[in-house]
N, C-alpha and C positions, 0 to 999 in steps of 0.2 A: 137342087139348089142347095149351098152352103152359105153359112152367115161369115162375114169377114168384115175385120175395122180396117179401114184406109185412113191413115194419117196423113195430112196434106200441112205442110210447112211453107209458110209465105214469108218471105223478107224480100225488103228492097234489095235492089242492083246494088253492087259497089259503085258509088260517085252520086247515089241519088241523097239528097238530103234526108237524114233521118233524125229530126230534133228528138226525139222522145229517147233515143239510143245516145244521143250527147249528152242530156241532161244526166241519165243515168250513169255515163262513163263518168262525168265530171263528182258526181255524189260518191262513186266507188272510190276514186282518186283521193279526195278529201277522207274518205275512211282508211287511207294507207293501202289500198288496193293500187297494185301497178299493172295497165292495160295498154295492149298493143291497140286494140280498138273493140268495139261492140256495135252489134248491130242488132235490131228488135225483131222481133218475128212472131206470126199469127200462127197459132197449131188449133188446127180442125181434125177432129175425129167423127168420121162417117162410118155408120155399121149400114152395110149394104147386102144383100143376097145375090150370090152370082154365080154362075157355074163352074169358074175355077177364080185362081189368083189374077190370073193375066185379066180376065174380063173385069173385075173389081178394080183392077187398076186402070184399065183402060176408063171404066166410068168415074172414077175420081179424078183421072186427068181430064176428063172432058168438065168435070165440076169446075175443077180449077181454072181450066183455061175459059171457061163461060161466066163466073162469077167469083171465085173466092181470090183470083189475082188478076193483077193488071199487065198483061205481058209487057206493055212498054216501060214500067217502074219494078215490077218485080221478079223475081226466082221463084221457083216453089220446086218440093220433092214430094212425091209419093210413096209411101210405104204402106204394104198389104199384109196383114198376118189373119189367120184365121182367128173366128172370135171362139172365145173361151165358153 
């Protein structure tokens, strides 16, 4: 078994109301930043032991599907790296 870190980034799908991002976007615009759009995201780092990076990714994907993301309103990405 090898130690891996799976990074799961969960964000609302485009078109789903994101009040946190809208508030932050307005504040950034008041500070003089020009933005086309802004979306908030949750970022999870999961340390797992697995036989391969593919196995670690599969486990993290299952975690995202079962708990970390709601597939009706969220998109998510999984990136796996060998732990240092």
